[in-house]
C-alpha positions as CSV (number, residue, x, y, z in Angstrom):
1,M,117.0,89.7,15.2
2,R,118.6,89.8,11.8
3,T,119.9,86.2,12.3
4,L,116.4,85.1,13.3
5,K,114.9,86.6,10.2
6,K,117.5,84.7,8.1
7,I,116.6,81.5,9.8
8,I,112.8,82.0,9.2
9,L,113.4,83.0,5.6
10,A,115.5,80.0,5.0
11,G,112.8,77.8,6.5
12,L,110.2,79.3,4.3
13,M,112.3,78.8,1.2
14,T,112.9,75.2,2.1
15,A,109.2,74.6,2.7
16,G,108.5,76.2,-0.6
17,F,110.9,74.1,-2.5
18,T,109.6,71.0,-0.8
19,A,106.0,71.8,-1.6
20,A,107.0,72.5,-5.2
21,A,108.8,69.2,-5.5
22,H,105.7,67.3,-4.2
23,A,103.4,69.3,-6.5
24,Q,105.4,68.5,-9.6
25,V,103.6,67.0,-12.6
26,L,104.4,63.4,-13.2
27,S,104.1,62.2,-16.8
28,F,103.4,58.9,-18.6
29,S,105.2,58.4,-21.9
30,T,103.0,56.4,-24.3
31,P,102.4,55.6,-28.0
32,P,99.8,57.9,-29.8
33,Q,96.2,58.2,-28.7
34,G,94.2,55.1,-29.7
35,S,96.8,52.7,-28.6
36,V,96.3,50.3,-25.6
37,W,99.2,51.7,-23.6
38,N,97.9,55.3,-24.1
39,T,94.4,54.2,-22.9
40,M,95.8,52.4,-19.9
41,A,98.0,55.3,-18.9
42,S,95.1,57.7,-19.2
43,V,92.9,55.6,-17.0
44,I,95.6,55.1,-14.3
45,S,96.5,58.8,-14.4
46,G,92.9,59.8,-14.1
47,Q,92.4,57.6,-11.1
48,A,95.6,58.9,-9.5
49,R,94.4,62.4,-9.9
50,N,90.9,61.7,-8.5
51,S,91.8,59.4,-5.6
52,A,95.2,60.6,-4.5
53,G,95.5,64.1,-5.9
54,L,98.6,63.2,-7.9
55,K,99.3,65.5,-10.8
56,M,99.7,63.1,-13.7
57,V,99.5,63.7,-17.4
58,V,99.9,61.4,-20.5
59,Q,102.5,62.4,-23.1
60,P,102.3,60.6,-26.4
61,Y,105.5,59.7,-28.3
62,G,106.0,58.1,-31.7
63,G,106.9,54.7,-30.4
64,N,108.5,52.5,-27.7
65,A,112.1,53.6,-28.3
66,Q,111.1,57.3,-27.8
67,M,109.0,56.3,-24.7
68,M,111.9,54.5,-23.1
69,Q,114.3,57.3,-24.0
70,A,112.0,59.8,-22.3
71,V,111.9,57.9,-19.1
72,N,115.6,57.1,-19.1
73,D,116.5,60.8,-19.6
74,A,114.1,62.0,-16.9
75,L,111.8,63.7,-19.5
76,A,109.0,61.4,-18.2
77,E,108.5,59.5,-15.0
78,Y,106.5,56.4,-16.1
79,S,105.7,54.3,-19.1
80,L,104.1,51.0,-20.0
81,N,105.9,48.5,-22.1
82,D,106.6,44.8,-23.0
83,V,109.0,43.5,-20.5
84,N,111.1,42.1,-23.4
85,D,111.6,45.6,-24.8
86,V,112.5,46.9,-21.4
87,I,115.2,44.2,-21.0
88,T,116.7,45.0,-24.4
89,A,116.5,48.8,-23.7
90,V,118.4,48.5,-20.4
91,S,121.1,46.4,-22.1
92,G,121.3,48.4,-25.3
93,T,120.6,45.3,-27.5
94,G,118.1,44.3,-30.1
95,E,116.6,47.5,-31.5
96,Y,118.5,49.6,-29.1
97,T,122.1,50.8,-29.9
98,T,122.5,52.6,-26.6
99,A,121.9,51.2,-23.1
100,M,119.3,52.9,-20.9
101,P,120.5,52.0,-17.4
102,S,118.0,54.3,-15.6
103,L,114.9,52.2,-16.4
104,R,113.3,50.4,-13.5
105,V,110.4,47.9,-13.3
106,V,107.6,49.0,-11.0
107,A,105.1,46.2,-11.4
108,R,103.7,43.5,-13.7
109,V,100.4,44.9,-14.9
110,N,98.8,42.3,-17.1
111,P,99.2,39.7,-19.8
112,F,99.3,41.4,-23.2
113,P,98.0,39.4,-26.1
114,V,98.9,40.7,-29.6
115,G,98.1,39.6,-33.1
116,L,97.6,40.5,-36.8
117,Y,94.1,41.3,-37.8
118,V,92.4,41.6,-41.1
119,K,89.1,42.8,-42.6
120,E,86.5,40.1,-42.0
121,S,85.6,40.4,-45.7
122,S,89.1,39.0,-46.6
123,G,88.0,35.5,-45.7
124,M,91.3,34.9,-43.9
125,T,91.1,33.2,-40.5
126,S,94.6,32.1,-39.6
127,I,98.1,33.4,-39.8
128,A,98.9,30.7,-42.4
129,D,96.4,32.4,-44.7
130,L,98.8,35.3,-45.0
131,K,101.2,33.4,-47.2
132,G,101.7,35.5,-50.3
133,R,99.7,38.4,-48.8
134,S,101.0,41.7,-47.4
135,V,102.1,42.3,-43.8
136,P,103.2,45.6,-42.2
137,S,107.0,45.9,-41.9
138,G,109.6,48.5,-41.2
139,W,108.2,50.1,-38.1
140,D,110.9,52.8,-37.9
141,A,108.9,54.7,-35.2
142,F,107.7,51.5,-33.4
143,P,110.5,48.9,-33.7
144,I,109.1,46.7,-31.0
145,A,106.5,45.5,-33.6
146,R,109.3,43.8,-35.6
147,S,110.0,41.1,-33.0
148,H,106.3,40.7,-32.2
149,I,105.2,40.1,-35.8
150,S,108.2,37.8,-36.3
151,A,106.9,35.7,-33.4
152,I,103.3,35.8,-34.7
153,L,104.3,34.7,-38.2
154,A,106.4,31.9,-36.7
155,A,103.4,30.7,-34.6
156,G,101.5,30.4,-37.9
157,G,104.3,28.5,-39.7
158,L,105.5,31.5,-41.7
159,G,108.5,33.7,-42.0
160,W,109.1,37.2,-43.5
161,D,110.1,35.6,-46.8
162,D,106.6,34.0,-47.1
163,V,104.8,37.3,-47.1
164,K,104.9,40.6,-48.9
165,Q,106.4,43.3,-46.7
166,V,104.8,46.8,-46.8
167,P,106.6,49.4,-44.7
168,V,104.5,51.3,-42.1
169,P,105.9,53.7,-39.5
170,E,103.9,53.0,-36.4
171,L,100.7,51.4,-34.9
172,I,98.0,53.8,-35.8
173,R,99.2,54.4,-39.3
174,G,99.5,50.6,-39.8
175,S,95.8,50.1,-39.0
176,D,94.8,53.0,-41.2
177,D,96.8,51.5,-44.0
178,M,95.0,48.2,-43.6
179,A,91.6,50.0,-43.6
180,S,92.5,51.8,-46.8
181,G,93.7,48.6,-48.5
182,R,97.4,49.5,-48.7
183,V,98.2,46.4,-46.7
184,D,96.2,43.2,-46.1
185,S,96.8,42.9,-42.3
186,A,97.5,45.1,-39.3
187,F,99.3,44.6,-36.0
188,F,97.7,45.6,-32.7
189,A,97.0,44.4,-29.1
190,V,93.7,42.8,-28.3
191,G,91.3,45.4,-26.9
192,G,92.9,48.3,-28.6
193,P,90.5,51.2,-29.2
194,K,91.9,51.6,-32.7
195,V,90.8,48.1,-33.6
196,A,87.3,49.0,-32.7
197,E,87.5,52.1,-34.8
198,I,88.7,50.2,-37.8
199,D,86.1,47.5,-37.2
200,A,83.3,50.1,-37.5
201,S,84.9,51.8,-40.6
202,V,85.4,48.6,-42.7
203,G,82.3,46.5,-41.7
204,G,84.1,44.1,-39.4
205,V,87.6,42.8,-38.6
206,R,89.0,39.6,-37.0
207,F,92.3,38.6,-35.5
208,L,94.1,35.7,-37.2
209,S,94.6,32.5,-35.2
210,V,98.0,30.9,-34.4
211,E,99.1,27.3,-33.8
212,A,99.9,27.2,-30.0
213,N,101.9,24.1,-29.3
214,D,105.3,23.1,-27.9
215,E,107.0,23.5,-31.3
216,T,105.7,27.0,-31.9
217,L,106.3,28.0,-28.3
218,Q,110.0,27.3,-28.9
219,K,109.9,29.3,-32.1
220,I,108.4,32.4,-30.4
221,R,110.8,32.2,-27.4
222,A,113.7,32.1,-29.9
223,V,112.5,35.6,-30.9
224,R,112.0,36.9,-27.3
225,P,112.4,34.6,-24.2
226,A,109.5,36.1,-22.3
227,F,106.8,35.4,-25.0
228,Y,104.2,32.8,-24.2
229,F,100.7,31.8,-25.4
230,A,97.5,32.8,-23.7
231,E,93.8,32.1,-24.5
232,V,91.6,35.1,-25.1
233,T,87.8,34.7,-25.0
234,P,85.2,36.9,-26.8
235,A,84.1,40.1,-25.0
236,P,82.6,43.4,-26.2
237,V,86.0,45.2,-25.6
238,R,87.9,42.5,-27.5
239,V,86.9,43.4,-31.0
240,G,87.9,40.9,-33.6
241,V,87.9,37.9,-31.3
242,P,84.9,35.8,-32.5
243,E,85.7,32.7,-30.5
244,P,88.2,31.6,-27.9
245,M,91.7,32.0,-29.5
246,M,95.3,31.6,-28.6
247,F,97.6,34.7,-28.9
248,V,101.3,35.4,-28.6
249,T,101.5,37.1,-25.2
250,W,104.0,38.8,-23.0
251,D,103.9,40.5,-19.5
252,N,103.1,44.1,-19.7
253,V,105.0,46.1,-17.1
254,L,104.9,49.5,-15.5
255,V,108.3,51.3,-15.8
256,A,109.7,54.2,-13.9
257,G,112.9,56.2,-14.2
258,A,115.6,56.0,-11.5
259,H,115.0,59.7,-10.9
260,V,111.4,59.1,-9.6
261,S,111.2,59.2,-5.8
262,D,110.3,56.2,-3.7
263,E,107.4,58.1,-2.3
264,D,105.9,58.8,-5.7
265,V,106.2,55.2,-6.8
266,Q,104.6,53.9,-3.6
267,K,101.7,56.4,-4.0
268,L,101.0,55.4,-7.6
269,L,101.2,51.6,-6.7
270,A,98.7,52.2,-3.9
271,V,96.3,53.8,-6.3
272,I,96.7,51.0,-8.9
273,F,96.0,48.2,-6.5
274,D,93.7,49.9,-3.9
275,E,91.5,51.3,-6.7
276,R,91.7,48.2,-8.9
277,E,88.0,47.9,-9.3
278,A,87.5,51.5,-10.4
279,I,90.4,51.2,-12.8
280,G,89.2,47.9,-14.2
281,G,85.7,49.3,-14.6
282,A,87.0,52.2,-16.7
283,Y,89.1,49.9,-18.9
284,P,88.3,46.1,-18.7
285,P,91.7,44.8,-19.7
286,L,93.0,46.3,-16.4
287,R,90.8,44.0,-14.4
288,A,93.7,41.6,-14.7
289,L,95.6,43.7,-12.2
290,N,96.6,41.4,-9.3
291,L,98.7,42.4,-6.4
292,E,99.8,38.8,-5.7
293,T,101.3,38.4,-9.2
294,A,102.6,41.9,-9.7
295,Y,106.0,41.4,-8.2
296,K,107.8,39.1,-10.7
297,A,111.5,38.8,-11.3
298,Y,112.8,39.4,-14.8
299,P,116.4,38.9,-16.1
300,G,118.5,41.9,-16.7
301,V,116.3,44.5,-15.1
302,D,115.9,45.9,-11.5
303,Y,112.9,46.9,-9.6
304,H,112.5,50.5,-8.4
305,P,113.4,50.6,-4.7
306,G,110.0,52.3,-4.0
307,A,108.3,49.3,-5.6
308,V,110.3,46.9,-3.5
309,A,109.3,48.7,-0.4
310,F,105.7,48.8,-1.4
311,F,105.5,45.0,-2.1
312,E,107.4,44.1,1.1
313,E,105.1,46.3,3.1
314,R,102.1,44.6,1.6
315,G,103.6,41.2,2.3
316,V,103.9,40.2,-1.4
317,E,106.7,37.9,-2.3
318,L,108.9,38.1,-5.4
319,I,107.9,35.5,-8.0
320,E,111.0,34.0,-9.5
321,A,111.3,34.1,-13.3
322,Q,110.7,30.7,-15.0
């Protein structure tokens, strides 16, 4: 009888531990509220809670380096990032001095156009107009912006020596400094809620155009090999885009830590692609989610095994890197 009680007790304890593991809270590491990644993670997490009962929360960090560190160190389960930054984080190159080998790609989410924007009252319309004007620099809390702005300037025929550099720490502060007049331009992704906020506060903003041709394509790929140009057309959510414009763009990817279970990754991917319409309705840039183009190979990074199993089960083939 005593042995039977021990067996029953052990079984109950195992069941309790299993239930606790499945009930754990899964977190997204993102930049501060108002950023595109924070908004995207909030929408995806909300849908995961509503349609799949997943316990997901969004945890803001100061910038991309902290976001990647949190996932690598198992302090967060997921993040969203530029695939170029994930590649450099895994290898410990570029802005990263220590390799982060536990980062895994889960899916290509969407193309991510970025640019420098200004007050509409400035009269500037192209990156070339920034010659001799001030541009945000430094980015100690958000170092990914350094390579992005370098590429944007190059696509406008400029380098850092052609502009005045004004140090800013991170995205939100950079836009606030532009609004206050401390710096002439600000860096942000197209569709960012912060851009809409600044637009309303200063009486209008616009992104500056770049020269998209073979020569400038080579220049931006010299900064990061996965950069490319993409056209963005006007839409209510794309504040500061008055006409069809070309932008420096990269593939935005969903990232997970190696510690995240295959089951949890598969559940989240099922939510993202099965509830694509609801997610895109909540945040239009996520309408670009496409199961057929979500499984793309990138140099120097591995896919999470849960993601590999998901795509194979759905019959999606790996798109080789170009």
